Each structure stands twice: as C-alpha cells, then as structure tokens.
C-alpha positions, 0 to 999 in steps of 0.5 A: 581615828583617835577615838578607834585608837583609844578603844582599840588600845585599851582592848588590847591592854585588857586582852594582855591582862587576861593572858597574864593571869592565865600565864600566872596560873599556869606558872602556878600549876607547875609549882612556883610560888606567885607572890600576889602582893607584888604581882605587877613588879613580878608580872615580866618574871613569871611570862619568862618562866612560862617561856621556859617552862614550856620550852623544857617540857615541850621543846616550843614555847607555850601557846600563852606567851606570844598573844600575851606579848603582842597584846601589849605591843599592840597596845603600845602601838595603839596608844602611839596612834592615839597620841599622834591622832589626837 
C-alpha cells in the first residue's frame, strides 16, 4: 500500500509540473512577462493569473486550471496516505 501511494504521489507531482508549465506558457502567450529565475516562487501567481485571464476572456476558468490544482492536491493526499501506511 505504501509503495503504491508513493508512486501515485510522484505521478501526481509530475502531472502538476506538466500542467503548471502549460499554464506558464499560456500566460506568457497572453503578454505576461515570466521570470524564469524565480519561477518556483511565482508559480502560484502565474496559476492565479491564468485563472483570471481566462475568466475575463471566456467567462469561465481555463481548462488547465483544475487539473493543475487537482494534481497537486492528489499528490498531497497520496503523500499523507504514504506516511500513514509506512
């Protein structure tokens, strides 16, 4: 059980990083300057900007927002399960 939770947590983090980079690319296409040196610190800001920009454009949150946030939440859940099962 612990090994499966650990693997699922790792996969969730990888998916979160992939979705985050896709969001950074989308925000960059919309004219926001990206600071790649401090990307890890500003990542939450860029995700929030993506949410705001897509809501202004279409009236709904963009399609990358919920999978990105959900994958990080699932990584946290699986990490907690791993710690409990260990």
